[in-house]
C-alpha positions in Angstrom: 0.1 0.1 0.2 1.4 3.1 -0.6 2.5 5.7 1.8 0.4 9.0 2.2 2.4 11.8 1.5 4.1 14.4 3.9 1.2 17.1 5.1 2.2 20.7 4.8 -0.5 22.4 7.3 1.4 24.4 9.6 0.9 22.4 12.3 3.3 19.9 14.6 2.7 16.3 15.3 1.9 13.7 17.5 3.8 10.7 18.2 1.7 7.8 17.2 -0.9 9.1 19.1 0.8 8.8 22.4 -0.7 12.4 23.4 -3.9 13.2 23.4 -4.3 16.6 21.8 -8.1 17.0 22.8 -8.4 19.6 24.8 -10.2 19.4 28.1 -11.8 22.8 28.9 -13.8 21.2 31.9 -10.7 21.4 33.9 -10.7 25.0 33.5 -13.5 25.3 35.2 -15.1 28.1 33.5 -18.3 29.3 33.9 -18.3 32.6 31.8 -18.6 32.2 28.2 -17.2 35.8 26.8 -17.9 34.7 23.4 -21.2 33.1 23.6 -23.2 29.9 23.2 -21.9 29.8 19.7 -18.1 29.9 20.2 -19.1 27.3 23.1 -20.7 25.3 20.7 -17.7 25.7 18.2 -15.6 24.6 20.8 -17.2 21.2 21.4 -17.3 20.6 17.9 -13.7 20.7 17.5 -13.5 18.8 20.4 -15.3 15.9 18.4 -13.0 16.4 15.4 -9.7 15.9 17.3 -10.9 12.9 19.8 -12.1 11.7 16.5 -9.0 11.7 14.0 -7.8 8.7 13.7 -4.6 8.1 16.2 -2.7 6.4 13.4 -2.0 9.4 11.7 1.5 11.1 12.1 0.5 15.0 12.0 -1.4 16.9 14.0 -4.1 19.1 12.5 -4.0 22.7 12.9 -7.3 23.5 13.6 -6.4 21.2 16.9 -3.4 23.1 17.2 -5.2 26.0 17.5 -7.7 24.8 20.3 -4.9 23.7 22.1 -2.9 26.9 22.3 -6.2 29.0 22.7 -7.3 27.1 25.9 -4.0 27.4 27.1 -4.0 31.2 26.1 -7.7 31.3 27.8 -6.3 30.0 31.4 -3.2 32.2 31.1 -5.8 35.5 30.8 -7.9 33.6 33.8 -4.8 33.4 35.9 -4.1 37.3 35.1 -7.5 38.1 36.5 -7.8 35.9 39.4 -4.6 37.0 41.4 -6.6 38.3 44.0 -9.5 35.4 43.6 -9.4 33.2 47.1 -9.6 30.3 44.4 -7.5 29.9 41.9 -8.5 28.2 38.8 -7.3 24.6 38.3 -4.5 23.8 35.7 -5.9 22.5 32.3 -4.6 19.3 30.9 -4.0 21.2 27.8 -1.1 22.8 29.7 0.5 19.9 29.9 -0.4 18.6 26.5 1.5 21.1 25.1 4.4 21.5 27.4 4.8 17.6 26.3 4.1 18.2 22.6 7.2 20.9 22.6 9.4 18.7 24.4 9.3 16.2 22.2 9.9 18.3 19.4 12.8 19.1 20.8 13.9 15.7 21.6 13.3 14.5 18.0 15.3 17.2 16.2 18.2 15.8 17.0 20.6 18.5 17.3 19.2 19.5 13.6 18.8 23.3 13.0 15.5 22.7 11.2 12.9 22.6 13.6 14.0 26.5 14.4 15.1 27.8 10.9 12.6 28.9 8.8 13.0 31.3 5.2 12.5 34.1 4.4 8.7 34.7 4.0 7.4 32.0 5.8 5.0 32.3 8.5 5.4 32.6 12.4 6.8 29.6 13.7 3.9 27.0 15.8 7.1 26.1 17.6 8.4 29.4 18.9 4.5 30.8 19.5 4.2 27.4 21.4 7.3 28.5 23.8 6.0 31.4 24.1 2.8 31.0 25.2 4.8 28.2 27.6 7.1 31.1 29.3 3.7 33.1 29.4 2.4 30.7 31.4 5.4 29.8 33.9 5.2 33.9 34.2 1.8 33.8 35.1 1.8 30.6 37.2 4.6 32.2 39.1 2.9 35.2 40.1 1.1 33.5 42.7 2.2 32.2 46.4 4.3 29.1 46.2 1.0 26.4 46.2 1.4 22.7 45.2 -1.7 23.3 43.2 1.0 24.7 40.5 4.1 23.6 41.6 4.2 20.6 39.3 2.8 22.6 36.4 5.8 25.7 37.0 8.5 22.9 36.5 7.3 21.5 33.7 7.4 24.3 32.3 9.8 26.0 33.6 12.4 23.1 32.2 10.5 22.6 28.2 11.0 26.6 28.6 14.7 26.0 29.6 15.5 23.1 26.8 13.9 24.9 24.2 15.7 28.6 24.8 18.6 26.5 25.5 18.0 24.7 21.9 17.2 28.0 20.4 20.9 29.6 22.1 22.5 26.8 20.5 21.3 27.5 16.9 21.6 31.2 17.5 25.6 30.4 18.6 25.7 28.7 15.4 24.0 31.2 13.0 26.0 33.4 14.6 29.9 31.8 14.7 30.0 30.4 11.0 26.8 31.4 9.4 27.6 29.8 6.2 28.5 26.1 7.4 25.0 26.7 9.1 22.7 28.0 6.4 23.5 24.9 4.2 23.2 22.4 6.7 20.1 23.7 7.8 18.2 24.1 4.5 19.9 20.7 3.7 17.9 19.4 6.6 15.1 21.4 6.1 14.8 19.9 2.5 15.3 16.3 4.0 12.8 16.5 6.7 10.0 17.5 4.5 10.6 14.7 2.3 10.0 12.9 5.6 7.0 12.0 7.4 8.5 14.0 10.3 5.5 15.8 11.6 7.9 19.3 12.0 6.2 22.4 13.0 5.7 23.7 9.1 4.5 26.9 7.6 1.7 27.6 5.6 3.8 29.1 3.0 5.1 26.1 2.2 2.1 24.4 1.3 2.7 24.2 -2.2 4.9 21.3 -3.8 7.8 23.3 -4.1 11.2 22.4 -2.4 12.7 25.0 0.6 16.1 24.2 -0.2 15.9 26.4 -3.2 14.3 29.3 -2.0 16.8 31.3 -1.0 20.3 30.0 -3.0 23.5 30.7 -0.7 25.7 33.0 -1.4 28.9 32.6 -3.0 31.9 32.8 -0.8 33.3 36.3 -2.8 29.9 37.8 -1.7 30.2 37.4 1.7 34.2 38.4 2.1 33.3 41.5 0.0 30.3 42.0 2.3 31.7 42.2 6.3 29.8 40.8 8.1 28.8 38.3 5.3 25.9 36.7 6.3 22.9 35.4 3.9 20.1 36.8 4.2 18.7 33.2 5.2 20.9 34.0 8.4 20.0 37.4 9.0 16.2 36.3 9.0 16.8 33.3 11.6 19.2 35.7 13.8 16.6 37.9 14.1 13.5 35.8 14.4 15.9 33.4 17.5 16.9 36.6 19.0 13.7 38.4 19.2 12.1 35.1 20.8 14.7 34.3 23.5 14.4 37.9 24.5 10.4 37.7 25.1 10.9 34.9 26.8 12.9 36.5 29.1 16.6 35.1 28.3 17.8 38.6 26.9 21.2 38.2 29.2 21.8 34.5 27.2 21.3 36.0 24.2 23.3 38.9 24.0 26.0 36.9 25.7 25.8 34.4 22.8 26.0 37.6 20.2 28.9 39.3 22.0 31.1 36.3 22.0 30.5 35.4 18.7 31.2 39.0 17.0 34.0 39.4 19.7 35.7 36.6 18.6 35.1 37.5 15.0 36.6 41.1 15.5 39.5 39.5 16.9 39.6 37.5 13.5 40.1 39.8 11.5 42.5 42.6 13.6 44.8 39.8 13.9 44.7 38.9 10.0 45.7 42.6 9.6 48.6 42.2 11.6 47.2 44.6 14.4 48.5 43.2 18.3 47.2 44.4 21.0 49.8 46.7 22.5 49.8 48.9 25.9 51.4 52.5 25.9 54.7 50.9 27.9 54.8 48.5 24.6 54.7 51.2 22.4 57.0 53.5 24.2 59.4 51.1 24.9 59.7 50.0 20.9 62.5 51.1 18.9 61.8 53.9 15.8 62.8 51.6 13.3 59.9 48.8 15.1 56.9 51.3 15.5 57.8 52.8 12.1 56.2 49.6 10.7 53.8 49.0 12.9 51.7 52.4 12.0 51.0 51.8 8.4 49.6 48.5 10.1 47.4 50.8 12.8 46.5 53.2 9.5 45.3 49.7 7.8 43.3 48.6 10.4 41.4 51.6 11.7 40.3 52.6 8.3 39.3 49.1 7.7 37.3 49.0 11.1 35.8 52.7 10.6 34.6 51.7 6.6 33.9 48.4 6.6 33.7 46.9 10.2 32.1 49.4 12.2 29.2 49.9 9.5 28.8 46.2 8.6 28.3 45.6 12.6 25.6 48.2 13.4 24.1 46.7 10.3 24.0 43.6 11.8 23.1 44.5 15.3 20.2 46.3 13.6 19.2 43.9 11.9 19.1 41.0 14.6 17.5 43.2 17.2 15.5 45.2 14.5 12.7 45.3 17.4 15.0 46.4 20.2 17.1 49.4 18.7 17.8 50.2 22.3 19.1 46.4 22.5 20.8 47.1 18.9 22.5 50.5 19.9 24.0 49.0 23.6 25.4 45.9 21.7 27.2 47.7 19.1 28.8 50.5 21.4 29.9 47.7 23.6 31.3 45.3 20.7 32.9 48.3 19.3 34.4 49.4 22.6 37.2 47.0 22.9 38.4 47.5 19.5 38.3 51.0 19.8 40.6 50.9 22.8 43.1 48.8 21.4 43.2 51.2 18.4 42.9 54.3 20.0 45.5 53.2 23.3 48.3 52.7 20.2 47.5 55.9 18.6 47.6 58.0 21.9 51.0 56.2 23.1 52.3 57.3 19.8 51.7 60.8 20.5 53.5 60.2 23.8 57.1 59.2 22.1 60.2 61.0 22.0 59.5 63.5 19.2 62.2 63.7 16.4 62.3 65.0 12.8 62.1 61.7 10.9 58.6 61.0 13.1 57.0 63.8 11.1 55.7 61.9 8.5 53.8 59.2 10.3 52.4 61.4 12.8 51.1 63.3 9.6 49.8 60.0 8.3 48.0 58.7 11.3 46.7 62.5 11.4 45.4 62.5 8.2 43.8 59.1 8.7 41.7 60.9 11.6 40.7 63.7 9.7 39.7 61.6 6.5 37.9 59.3 8.7 35.6 61.7 10.4 32.8 61.9 8.4 32.4 58.1 9.1 33.5 57.9 12.8 30.8 60.9 13.6 27.6 58.3 12.3 29.2 55.4 13.9 30.7 56.2 17.4 29.8 57.5 20.7 30.7 61.1 21.6 33.4 59.5 24.6 35.0 58.4 21.9 34.3 61.1 18.9 36.0 63.4 21.8 39.2 60.8 22.4 39.2 60.3 18.5 39.6 64.3 18.1 42.2 64.7 20.9 44.2 62.4 19.4 44.1 64.3 16.1 44.9 67.3 17.8 47.8 66.1 19.7 49.6 64.8 16.5 48.8 68.1 15.3 50.9 69.8 18.0 53.2 67.0 17.6 53.6 68.0 13.6 54.1 71.9 13.9 56.6 71.4 17.4 58.4 69.0 14.8 59.0 71.5 12.4 60.1 74.3 14.7 62.6 71.8 15.7 64.2 71.7 11.8 64.2 75.5 13.0 66.4 75.0 16.1 68.2 72.2 14.1 69.4 75.4 11.7 69.8 77.4 14.3 72.0 75.7 16.7 74.0 74.3 13.8 77.6 75.4 14.5 80.4 73.3 12.9 83.0 75.1 12.3 84.7 72.8 9.8 84.4 74.3 6.1 82.9 71.7 3.2 86.1 70.4 0.8 86.0 72.5 -2.8 83.1 74.7 -1.5 80.4 71.6 -2.3 76.9 72.0 -1.0 76.5 71.5 2.8 75.0 68.4 4.2 72.8 71.2 6.1 71.4 72.7 3.2 70.7 68.8 1.6 69.0 67.8 4.6 67.2 70.7 4.8 65.9 71.1 1.6 65.1 67.2 0.9 63.1 67.6 4.2 61.2 70.0 3.0 60.5 68.7 -0.2 59.1 65.4 1.7 57.1 67.5 3.9 55.1 69.5 1.1 53.6 66.2 -0.2 51.6 67.0 3.0 51.0 70.3 2.1 47.4 70.7 2.4 47.6 68.9 5.6 50.4 71.2 6.8 48.0 74.4 6.1 45.1 72.7 8.2 47.8 71.5 10.9 49.5 75.1 10.9 46.4 76.9 10.6 44.7 75.0 13.5 47.7 75.9 15.7 47.6 79.4 15.1 43.5 79.4 16.1 44.5 77.5 19.4 47.6 80.2 19.8 44.9 83.1 19.1 42.6 81.4 21.4 45.6 81.1 24.6 46.8 84.8 23.7 43.3 86.3 23.7 42.8 87.9 27.1 39.5 89.7 26.2 37.1 90.2 23.3 37.8 93.8 22.9 41.9 93.3 22.5 40.6 90.1 20.2 38.6 92.7 17.9 41.3 94.9 17.7 43.9 92.2 16.6 42.0 90.6 14.0 42.9 91.7 10.6 40.9 92.5 7.9 39.4 90.3 5.3 41.9 92.1 3.0 44.5 91.7 4.8 44.0 87.7 5.5 43.7 87.8 1.7 47.5 89.3 1.0 49.4 87.4 4.3 50.6 83.9 3.6 49.2 80.6 5.3 51.3 80.1 8.7 52.5 77.0 7.2 54.0 79.3 4.5 55.6 81.6 6.8 57.2 79.5 8.7 58.4 77.7 5.7 60.3 81.1 4.7 61.2 81.2 8.0 63.1 78.4 7.9 64.6 78.6 4.6 65.7 82.7 5.4 67.8 80.5 9.0 69.1 78.6 6.3 70.0 81.5 4.1 71.8 83.1 7.5 73.5 79.9 8.6 75.2 79.3 5.0 76.5 83.1 5.0 78.2 82.4 8.4 79.6 79.4 7.1 80.9 80.8 3.9 83.6 83.0 6.1 84.7 80.2 7.8 86.4 79.7 4.4 90.1 81.7 3.7 89.8 81.9 0.3 87.0 84.7 -0.2 87.1 83.0 -4.2 86.1 79.9 -2.5 83.6 81.2 -0.3 81.3 82.5 -3.2 81.7 79.1 -5.1 80.4 77.7 -1.8 77.4 80.2 -1.5 76.4 79.5 -5.3 76.5 75.8 -4.7 74.3 76.1 -1.9 71.9 79.0 -3.4 71.7 77.1 -6.5 70.7 74.0 -4.7 68.0 75.8 -3.0 66.7 77.3 -5.7 66.3 74.0 -8.0 64.4 72.1 -5.0 62.3 75.2 -5.2 61.3 75.1 -8.7 61.3 71.5 -8.9 58.7 71.5 -6.3 55.2 72.8 -7.1 54.1 72.6 -3.8 56.9 74.3 -2.5 57.2 76.8 -5.2 53.4 77.9 -4.7 54.2 78.7 -1.3 57.1 80.7 -1.2 56.7 84.1 -2.6 57.9 85.3 -6.3 60.0 88.2 -4.1 61.7 85.6 -2.1 62.7 83.9 -5.7 63.6 86.7 -7.3 65.5 88.3 -4.1 67.7 84.6 -4.1 68.4 84.6 -7.6 69.9 88.6 -7.4 72.1 87.1 -4.8 73.1 84.8 -6.8 74.2 87.1 -9.5 76.0 88.7 -7.2 77.9 85.8 -5.8 78.6 85.2 -9.2 80.3 88.5 -10.1 82.2 88.6 -6.8 83.3 85.3 -7.7 85.0 86.4 -11.2 85.9 90.1 -10.1 87.8 88.0 -6.6 90.0 85.5 -8.7 89.9 86.7 -12.8 90.1 90.3 -12.4 93.7 89.6 -11.4 94.5 88.0 -13.8 93.6 90.4 -16.3 95.4 93.2 -14.3 98.4 91.2 -15.7 97.1 91.7 -19.4 96.8 95.3 -19.1 98.7 97.9 -21.4 99.4 100.5 -18.4 102.9 100.4 -17.6 104.3 98.4 -20.5 105.4 101.1 -22.5 107.6 104.6 -21.4 108.0 106.8 -24.3 106.3 105.6 -26.8 108.3 102.3 -26.5 108.0 98.7 -25.0 110.1 98.3 -21.8 110.8 94.4 -22.6 111.6 93.8 -18.5 108.6 94.8 -17.8 106.7 92.4 -20.2 108.5 89.8 -19.5 107.6 90.1 -15.9 103.6 90.4 -16.8 103.6 87.0 -18.7 105.6 85.2 -16.0 103.0 87.1 -13.4 100.2 85.8 -15.4 101.4 82.5 -16.3 102.0 81.8 -12.5 99.1 83.0 -11.4 96.8 81.2 -13.8 99.0 77.6 -13.2 97.5 78.4 -9.3 93.9 79.3 -10.3 94.2 76.1 -12.3 95.9 73.9 -9.6 93.4 75.0 -6.9 90.4 75.6 -8.4 90.4 72.3 -10.4 89.7 71.1 -6.7 86.5 72.8 -6.3 83.7 71.5 -6.8 80.5 72.5 -8.6 78.2 70.1 -8.9 76.0 71.1 -10.7 76.5 70.8 -14.3 74.5 74.1 -15.7 76.1 76.6 -12.7 79.4 74.7 -13.5 79.0 75.5 -17.5 77.9 79.0 -16.7 81.2 79.8 -14.8 83.1 78.1 -17.4 81.6 80.0 -20.3 82.0 83.6 -18.1 85.4 83.2 -17.7 86.5 82.2 -21.1 84.1 85.0 -22.0 86.4 87.5 -20.4 89.7 85.4 -20.5 90.0 84.4 -23.7 90.0 87.8 -25.6 91.9 89.6 -23.6 94.4 87.0 -23.7 94.5 86.5 -27.3 94.9 90.4 -28.2 97.6 90.8 -25.5 99.5 88.0 -27.5 98.7 89.2 -30.9 100.5 92.9 -29.7 103.3 92.1 -27.2 104.6 88.5 -28.6 106.5 89.9 -30.8 108.9 91.2 -29.3 110.5 88.1 -27.8 112.9 86.1 -30.2 111.1 82.8 -31.6 112.2 79.9 -29.9 113.4 79.3 -26.4 112.7 83.2 -25.7 109.0 82.7 -26.8 108.5 79.4 -25.0 109.8 80.9 -21.8 107.8 83.3 -21.2 104.1 82.7 -23.2 103.7 79.0 -21.9 100.0 79.1 -23.2 98.5 79.6 -26.1 94.4 81.2 -25.9 93.3 77.5 -27.1 95.6 76.1 -24.3 93.7 78.7 -21.7 90.1 77.9 -22.8 91.2 74.4 -22.2 92.2 74.6 -18.9 89.3 76.8 -17.9 87.0 73.7 -19.3 88.9 71.5 -16.8 88.3 73.6 -13.2 85.6 72.6 -10.7 86.3 68.9 -11.3 86.4 68.5 -7.7 89.9 66.7 -9.0 93.5 68.1 -8.5 95.5 68.0 -12.0 98.9 69.1 -12.6 99.2 71.2 -15.0 100.6 69.9 -18.9 102.2 73.0 -20.4 101.9 73.6 -23.7 102.7 76.1 -26.6 
């Protein structure tokens, strides 16, 4: 004989008729029927239907379940109305029947999730509704003084309620800890249970013959990973349903504890994968800067991830799971994020109290930008307490950045090394300062903001009254003409560097070399300024024009100090007396020229001009004044020497030789002059 197909009637089963599901209205001793005689007649008819039902059937008809629960509801109502009555009502047999039926369903679930899980769109769960009634019944019975009359019923319903909630909590925890596994298992079990005559709680939405396992397909792993916290709609629906049920039956603490533990573990795993470790302020302060420097990018990544992905996702999850309890959702989110935020802010706070130094500025600015850029996200997520903490740390990072930049000024001022740089080359202080400024200006916008905030703080501290503040406030026209606080500080640093270099140039005994030193360093500064759009826009054109003028003056002074003396040997004055060339004087002039030119070549070939353009400009300008003058002098007076040895003795260099040797200057390598005719 062919077996009957499973019924999907929205009911739960009585196994082999072991539990008599027929209600016992007489046992409640109800004298008044609020619904009138028709209702009473209807109850009797329903009783007959339940009593005449074939005991071999594996399922309980929904009408029987409805009558059973109605009786329990009426009894609960009667209890609430009889608190002050001398004779409380008797417990109907329907109470025990419902409790045992729920217990049987929990026992037969075998730890599976199909008893509690549902697909989105299904109606209310009969099993959860039954548990809710048992909870209300237990509470109502407990309102009465201890009495043997209700003791057994309270023990029975409390035991069943506890077992039901334990089962709910286990499934709730499983969904939280591993929604992917639970979802697939639950849907498979539900699909299997629908193919068997299992008598599970079914809902009316499954009355059609569709397989519920296909109604909400599992999401691919990539979707879960990209959408934190990665729960499927199926999991979210059941988490919400179970949480609502647990809270409604008085097990809020157990529900919240399970939720917090699961989500805290998730956060710890996420932060661990990002490489963030828990560190105290002492741990951070004991770190070497090289180690801390590597930790800061990890912190920045974790802080951004938390405020842009994890925290918003966690808030949505709390609001989804506890949608019926917004205050619980808010409290849970605050408690969950508190530990993570304390860990993140402790690290940032520890960084702000480390010993400051110039190389730390860039990491401090990175952290400052992180707080600044994420402020709009945090404003809608974090509590006022943590918003205040993040604002305070950001402010301290800004103060640190300004202080470190002031330290650069102090380091330039305190650089009093008395040893000149060999060859008039670029001073290490110049290279360090300009490269530091170049890197700093990569953070131009941030530093502009930091210095403006610092200026406001100083003005606020310095203000002693509203009248003084009004007098000191410039008008809008003055404000537009003034440079920004950061630009003004940058100009101050450059002026200080220039003054320091001027002082260092005086360490050279050779005045010509001091001008080479000033040209080298001045040109390097100007190249760095013009090579950086950020620096150039911050430095006023007036400053750049002045420095360019100074460089031209250094060039002229160098030529005057070095080559004007050599040109003096090529003058006509003093060579003729009464129209006759004085040969001894002429010989002395050539000897002086040769000696001076050899000495200049020997000395200045070892000087350093690293900038090729400046090197070329110097050589061209020297050749432009020396070669024509020397060629003309030789043309006028070489005839006064006898050809041969006398000419070679006094005219050691031809014009081409002079030009060749000039082109060997400023190479940084001493060279011996090869005499050429």
